[in-house]
DSSP file (Angstrom, degrees, kcal/mol; ACC not computed):
  #  RESIDUE AA STRUCTURE BP1 BP2  ACC     N-H-->O    O-->H-N    N-H-->O    O-->H-N    TCO  KAPPA ALPHA  PHI   PSI    X-CA   Y-CA   Z-CA
    1    1 A M              0   0    0      0, 0.0     2,-0.4     0, 0.0    21,-0.0   0.000 360.0 360.0 360.0 133.1    0.0    0.0    0.0
    2    2 A I        -     0   0    0     21,-0.2    45,-0.2     1,-0.2     3,-0.1  -0.711 360.0-162.5 -83.8 127.1    1.3    3.4   -1.0
    3    3 A K        -     0   0    0     43,-2.5    19,-3.5    -2,-0.4     2,-0.3   0.893  69.3 -16.0 -78.3 -40.6    1.3    5.9    1.9
    4    4 A S  E     -AB  21  46A   0     42,-1.5    42,-3.0    17,-0.3     2,-0.3  -0.994  52.5-155.3-159.7 157.3    1.7    9.0   -0.3
    5    5 A I  E     -AB  20  45A   0     15,-2.1    15,-2.8    -2,-0.3     2,-0.3  -0.978  13.5-174.0-133.0 152.1    2.6   10.2   -3.7
    6    6 A S  E     -AB  19  44A   0     38,-2.0    38,-2.6    -2,-0.3     2,-0.4  -0.993   7.3-161.0-144.7 152.9    3.9   13.6   -4.8
    7    7 A I  E     -AB  18  43A   0     11,-2.1    11,-2.2    -2,-0.3     2,-0.2  -0.988  17.5-129.9-133.9 142.5    4.7   15.3   -8.0
    8    8 A D  E     -A   17   0A   0     34,-1.8     2,-0.4    -2,-0.4    34,-0.3  -0.588  16.4-163.6 -88.3 154.4    6.8   18.3   -8.7
    9    9 A E  E     -A   16   0A   0      7,-2.5     7,-2.5    -2,-0.2     2,-0.5  -0.958   4.7-158.8-138.7 120.6    5.6   21.2  -10.9
   10   10 A W  E     -A   15   0A   0     29,-3.0     2,-0.5    -2,-0.4     5,-0.2  -0.860  13.1-179.9-104.6 129.4    8.0   23.8  -12.3
   11   11 A I  E >  S-A   14   0A   0      3,-2.7     3,-1.9    -2,-0.5     2,-0.5  -0.886  73.8 -55.0-124.0  97.3    6.9   27.2  -13.4
   12   12 A G  T 3  S-     0   0    0     -2,-0.5     0, 0.0     1,-0.3     0, 0.0  -0.607 120.9 -23.0  66.8-122.4   10.1   28.9  -14.6
   13   13 A T  T 3  S+     0   0    0     -2,-0.5     2,-0.4    -3,-0.1    -1,-0.3   0.258 116.8 104.0-102.2   9.8   12.5   28.5  -11.7
   14   14 A T  E <   -A   11   0A   0     -3,-1.9    -3,-2.7     2,-0.0     2,-0.5  -0.788  57.8-152.9 -97.3 134.6    9.7   28.2   -9.1
   15   15 A F  E     +A   10   0A   0     -2,-0.4     2,-0.3    -5,-0.2    -5,-0.2  -0.912  14.5 177.9-111.3 129.3    9.0   24.7   -7.7
   16   16 A N  E     -A    9   0A   0     -7,-2.5    -7,-2.5    -2,-0.5     2,-0.4  -0.933  12.0-154.0-124.4 156.3    5.7   23.5   -6.4
   17   17 A E  E     -A    8   0A   0     -2,-0.3     2,-0.5    -9,-0.2    -9,-0.2  -0.991   2.7-158.4-132.7 135.1    4.8   20.1   -5.0
   18   18 A E  E     -A    7   0A   0    -11,-2.2   -11,-2.1    -2,-0.4     2,-0.4  -0.963  14.8-167.2-113.3 130.0    1.4   18.4   -4.9
   19   19 A I  E     -A    6   0A   0     -2,-0.5     2,-0.5   -13,-0.2   -13,-0.2  -0.952   9.6-167.4-122.4 133.8    1.0   15.6   -2.4
   20   20 A V  E     -A    5   0A   0    -15,-2.8   -15,-2.1    -2,-0.4     2,-0.3  -0.982  13.3-148.1-121.9 122.2   -1.8   13.0   -2.1
   21   21 A M  E    S+A    4   0A   0     -2,-0.5   -17,-0.3     1,-0.2   -18,-0.1  -0.656  80.9   3.1 -85.3 142.1   -2.0   10.9    1.0
   22   22 A N  S    S-     0   0    0    -19,-3.5    -1,-0.2    -2,-0.3   -18,-0.2   0.948  93.9-154.5  49.5  59.3   -3.4    7.3    0.6
   23   23 A P        -     0   0    0      0, 0.0   -21,-0.2     0, 0.0     2,-0.1  -0.269   5.9-131.7 -71.2 149.6   -3.6    7.7   -3.1
   24   24 A T     >  -     0   0    0      1,-0.1     4,-2.2     4,-0.0     5,-0.2  -0.406  31.9-102.4 -84.0 171.3   -6.0    5.7   -5.3
   25   25 A R  H  > S+     0   0    0      1,-0.2     4,-2.7     2,-0.2     5,-0.2   0.901 125.5  54.9 -59.8 -39.7   -4.9    3.9   -8.4
   26   26 A A  H  > S+     0   0    0      2,-0.2     4,-2.5     1,-0.2    -1,-0.2   0.908 106.1  51.5 -61.5 -42.5   -6.5    6.8  -10.4
   27   27 A D  H  > S+     0   0    0      2,-0.2     4,-2.3     1,-0.2    -1,-0.2   0.946 111.6  47.9 -58.1 -46.7   -4.4    9.3   -8.5
   28   28 A T  H  X S+     0   0    0     -4,-2.2     4,-2.4     1,-0.2    -2,-0.2   0.939 113.2  45.5 -62.0 -47.4   -1.2    7.4   -9.2
   29   29 A L  H  X S+     0   0    0     -4,-2.7     4,-2.3     1,-0.2    -1,-0.2   0.875 110.8  55.2 -64.2 -37.2   -2.0    7.0  -12.9
   30   30 A S  H  X S+     0   0    0     -4,-2.5     4,-0.8    -5,-0.2    -1,-0.2   0.909 110.3  45.5 -62.1 -42.8   -2.9   10.7  -13.1
   31   31 A F  H >X S+     0   0    0     -4,-2.3     4,-0.7     1,-0.2     3,-0.7   0.920 112.4  49.8 -66.1 -45.3    0.4   11.7  -11.7
   32   32 A L  H >< S+     0   0    0     -4,-2.4     3,-0.9     1,-0.2    -2,-0.2   0.879 107.4  54.6 -63.9 -37.1    2.4    9.4  -13.9
   33   33 A K  H 3< S+     0   0    0     -4,-2.3    -1,-0.2     1,-0.2    -2,-0.2   0.728  99.9  63.1 -70.1 -19.5    0.7   10.6  -17.1
   34   34 A K  H << S+     0   0    0     -4,-0.8     6,-0.3    -3,-0.7    -1,-0.2   0.748  72.6 116.2 -73.2 -24.1    1.6   14.2  -16.2
   35   35 A L    <<  +     0   0    0     -3,-0.9     6,-0.2    -4,-0.7    23,-0.1  -0.269  25.9 154.2 -58.5 119.1    5.4   13.5  -16.5
   36   36 A D        -     0   0    0      4,-2.3    22,-0.3    22,-0.3     5,-0.2   0.381  55.5-120.3-124.6  -5.0    6.6   15.6  -19.4
   37   37 A G  S    S+     0   0    0      3,-1.8     4,-0.2    20,-1.2    21,-0.2   0.541 102.1  55.5  73.8   5.0   10.3   16.1  -18.5
   38   38 A D  S    S+     0   0    0      2,-0.5     3,-0.2    19,-0.2    -1,-0.1   0.553 120.0   9.3-130.0 -74.8    9.7   19.8  -18.5
   39   39 A K  S    S+     0   0    0      1,-0.3   -29,-3.0    -5,-0.1     2,-0.5   0.878 137.3  35.8 -81.4 -42.0    7.0   21.1  -16.2
   40   40 A F        +     0   0    0     -6,-0.3    -4,-2.3   -31,-0.2    -3,-1.8  -0.969  68.2 153.0-116.2 113.7    6.4   17.8  -14.4
   41   41 A T        +     0   0    0     -2,-0.5    16,-1.9     1,-0.3     2,-0.4   0.575  54.1  36.1-120.7 -15.1    9.6   15.8  -13.9
   42   42 A L  E     - C   0  56A   0    -34,-0.3   -34,-1.8    14,-0.2     2,-0.5  -0.975  46.1-168.8-153.5 128.9    9.4   13.6  -10.9
   43   43 A V  E     -BC   7  55A   0     12,-3.0    12,-2.8    -2,-0.4     2,-0.4  -0.988  17.5-160.7-116.2 126.5    6.8   11.4   -9.1
   44   44 A F  E     -BC   6  54A   0    -38,-2.6   -38,-2.0    -2,-0.5     2,-0.5  -0.924   2.5-160.4-113.2 131.4    7.8   10.1   -5.6
   45   45 A F  E     -BC   5  53A   0      8,-3.7     8,-2.1    -2,-0.4     2,-0.7  -0.939   3.0-158.7-110.8 122.9    6.0    7.2   -4.0
   46   46 A E  E     +BC   4  52A   0    -42,-3.0   -43,-2.5    -2,-0.5   -42,-1.5  -0.900  20.7 164.5-100.3 117.5    6.4    6.7   -0.2
   47   47 A V        -     0   0    0      4,-2.0     2,-0.3    -2,-0.7     5,-0.2   0.825  66.2 -24.5 -99.4 -43.2    5.7    3.1    0.7
   48   48 A S  S    S-     0   0    0      3,-2.3    -1,-0.4   -46,-0.1   -45,-0.0  -0.853  79.8 -77.6-153.4-174.0    7.1    3.0    4.2
   49   49 A D  S    S+     0   0    0     -2,-0.3     3,-0.1     1,-0.2    -3,-0.0   0.758 133.0  24.0 -67.3 -22.9    9.6    4.8    6.4
   50   50 A T  S    S+     0   0    0      1,-0.1    20,-0.6    17,-0.0     2,-0.4   0.582 113.3  71.9-117.7 -13.1   12.4    2.9    4.5
   51   51 A D        +     0   0    0     17,-0.1    -3,-2.3    18,-0.1    -4,-2.0  -0.896  55.3 141.3-114.0 134.2   10.8    1.9    1.2
   52   52 A S  E     -CD  46  67A   0     15,-1.7    15,-2.9    -2,-0.4     2,-0.3  -0.946  27.5-152.0-156.6 172.3   10.1    4.3   -1.7
   53   53 A A  E     -CD  45  66A   0     -8,-2.1    -8,-3.7    -2,-0.3     2,-0.4  -0.990   5.1-163.7-149.4 151.1   10.2    4.7   -5.4
   54   54 A L  E     -CD  44  65A   0     11,-2.3    11,-2.3    -2,-0.3     2,-0.4  -0.999   4.6-162.4-138.7 147.4   10.5    7.5   -7.8
   55   55 A V  E     +CD  43  64A   0    -12,-2.8   -12,-3.0    -2,-0.4     2,-0.3  -0.996  20.1 176.8-125.0 127.7    9.8    7.9  -11.5
   56   56 A G  E     +CD  42  63A   0      7,-2.6     7,-2.2    -2,-0.4     2,-0.3  -0.911  34.8  31.7-130.7 159.4   11.4   10.7  -13.4
   57   57 A G  E     - D   0  62A   0    -16,-1.9   -20,-1.2    -2,-0.3     5,-0.2  -0.780  65.4-172.6 107.8-145.1   11.6   12.0  -16.9
   58   58 A G        +     0   0    0      3,-3.4   -22,-0.3    -2,-0.3    -1,-0.1  -0.169  46.9  62.0 104.1 161.2    8.9   11.9  -19.6
   59   59 A P  S    S+     0   0    0      0, 0.0   -22,-0.1     0, 0.0     3,-0.1  -0.973 124.0   2.8 -83.8 -15.0    7.3   11.9  -22.0
   60   60 A E  S    S+     0   0    0      1,-0.2     2,-0.3   -24,-0.1   -23,-0.0   0.848 127.0  39.6-101.0 -40.2    9.4    9.4  -23.9
   61   61 A Y        -     0   0    0     -3,-0.0    -3,-3.4     2,-0.0     2,-0.3  -0.868  64.8-178.0-117.1 146.7   12.2    8.3  -21.6
   62   62 A F  E     -D   57   0A   0     -2,-0.3    15,-3.0    -5,-0.2     2,-0.4  -0.940  18.9-149.9-140.1 159.8   12.0    7.6  -17.9
   63   63 A I  E     -DE  56  76A   0     -7,-2.2    -7,-2.6    -2,-0.3     2,-0.4  -0.997  14.3-165.6-128.7 135.7   14.2    6.6  -15.0
   64   64 A V  E     -DE  55  75A   0     11,-3.2    11,-3.2    -2,-0.4     2,-0.4  -0.984   5.2-176.1-123.7 128.4   12.7    4.5  -12.1
   65   65 A S  E     -DE  54  74A   0    -11,-2.3   -11,-2.3    -2,-0.4     2,-0.4  -0.992   2.9-170.1-129.6 128.4   14.5    4.1   -8.8
   66   66 A I  E     -DE  53  73A   0      7,-3.1     7,-2.7    -2,-0.4     2,-0.5  -0.952   8.3-157.4-119.1 133.9   13.3    1.9   -6.0
   67   67 A T  E     +DE  52  72A   0    -15,-2.9   -15,-1.7    -2,-0.4     2,-0.4  -0.961  18.0 170.8-112.6 120.2   14.6    1.7   -2.4
   68   68 A I  E >  S- E   0  71A   0      3,-2.6     3,-2.4    -2,-0.5   -17,-0.1  -0.991  70.9 -20.7-131.7 124.3   13.9   -1.5   -0.5
   69   69 A D  T 3  S-     0   0    0     -2,-0.4   -18,-0.1     1,-0.3     3,-0.1   0.834 128.2 -50.0  48.4  40.8   15.5   -2.3    2.8
   70   70 A G  T 3  S+     0   0    0    -20,-0.6     2,-0.4     1,-0.3    -1,-0.3   0.416 114.2 117.4  80.6  -1.4   18.3    0.3    2.1
   71   71 A N  E <   -E   68   0A   0     -3,-2.4    -3,-2.6     2,-0.0     2,-0.5  -0.842  53.5-149.1 -96.4 134.7   19.1   -1.2   -1.3
   72   72 A I  E     -E   67   0A   0     -2,-0.4     2,-0.4    -5,-0.2    -5,-0.2  -0.902  12.2-173.4-109.5 129.8   18.6    1.1   -4.3
   73   73 A Y  E     -E   66   0A   0     -7,-2.7    -7,-3.1    -2,-0.5     2,-0.4  -0.979   6.5-164.9-121.4 133.6   17.6   -0.4   -7.7
   74   74 A T  E     -E   65   0A   0     -2,-0.4     2,-0.4    -9,-0.2    -9,-0.2  -0.961   9.7-174.3-129.1 136.4   17.5    1.7  -10.8
   75   75 A L  E     -E   64   0A   0    -11,-3.2   -11,-3.2    -2,-0.4     2,-0.4  -0.996   7.0-165.6-127.4 129.3   15.9    1.1  -14.2
   76   76 A M  E      E   63   0A   0     -2,-0.4   -13,-0.2   -13,-0.2    -2,-0.0  -0.958 360.0 360.0-117.7 134.6   16.3    3.5  -17.2
   77   77 A K              0   0    0    -15,-3.0   -14,-0.2    -2,-0.4    -1,-0.1   0.271 360.0 360.0-137.7 360.0   14.2    3.4  -20.3
């Protein structure tokens, strides 16, 4: 179960962050679909105090990094 998700939003050099606690599947898909590598560049998933994931990039190429029990796994596409 995902505790929270957040997405960054850049307007020029100003950074805003939108956070959703206890997100639904629709919330998660909505954030991921926003990734454009320009205005929206990073979605962060908090799973627990030690486990998390982030998805960055878009719209064509992405990087995914997952932290599980202190180990970091990265996938680039």
